[in-house]
C-alpha positions in Angstrom: 108.6 155.8 -3.4 110.5 154.2 -6.2 114.3 153.9 -5.6 117.1 152.1 -7.2 119.4 150.0 -4.9 122.1 147.7 -6.2 120.8 148.3 -9.7 117.3 147.0 -8.7 114.2 149.2 -8.8 112.3 148.9 -5.6 108.9 150.3 -4.6 109.2 151.3 -0.9 106.2 151.9 1.4 107.3 153.9 4.4 106.3 156.5 7.0 108.3 159.6 7.5 108.6 161.7 10.7 110.3 165.0 10.2 112.9 166.0 12.8 112.5 168.7 15.3 115.0 171.6 15.6 117.1 172.0 18.7 116.1 174.7 21.1 117.7 176.1 24.3 115.8 173.6 26.5 115.1 170.8 24.0 117.8 168.7 22.2 115.6 168.2 19.1 115.0 164.9 17.3 116.3 163.4 14.1 114.4 162.6 10.9 113.0 159.1 11.0 111.9 156.7 8.2 110.0 153.5 9.1 110.0 151.0 6.2 106.8 149.0 5.9 107.5 147.1 2.8 110.1 146.7 0.0 108.5 145.5 -3.3 110.4 144.2 -6.3 108.1 143.3 -9.2 105.2 143.3 -6.7 106.9 140.8 -4.3 107.7 142.1 -0.8 111.3 141.3 0.0 111.5 143.2 3.3 112.2 140.0 5.3 115.1 139.1 3.0 117.0 142.3 3.7 119.5 142.6 6.5 120.0 145.6 8.8 122.7 147.2 6.7 120.6 147.0 3.5 117.6 148.5 5.2 119.8 151.2 6.6 121.1 152.0 3.1 117.5 152.1 1.8 116.5 154.5 4.6 119.5 156.7 3.7 118.4 156.8 0.0 114.9 157.7 1.0 116.0 160.5 3.4 118.3 162.0 0.6 115.4 162.0 -1.9 113.1 163.7 0.7 115.8 166.3 1.5 116.2 167.0 -2.3 112.5 167.6 -2.7 112.4 170.2 0.2 
């Protein structure tokens, strides 16, 4: 998925696990995104990003997925 973060276009490789709804006897589970790589101009910068930046990128991905549903 191509996103723009801090005015930089990034190609994100990730896996997505949809959440499960809460039921009477099951609390449910949240949506999950696992980022595998973050490419800028074909260079993987994943290891250069800190926790907060990765969290921001996951949030952008989840919002894009929700918009497409």
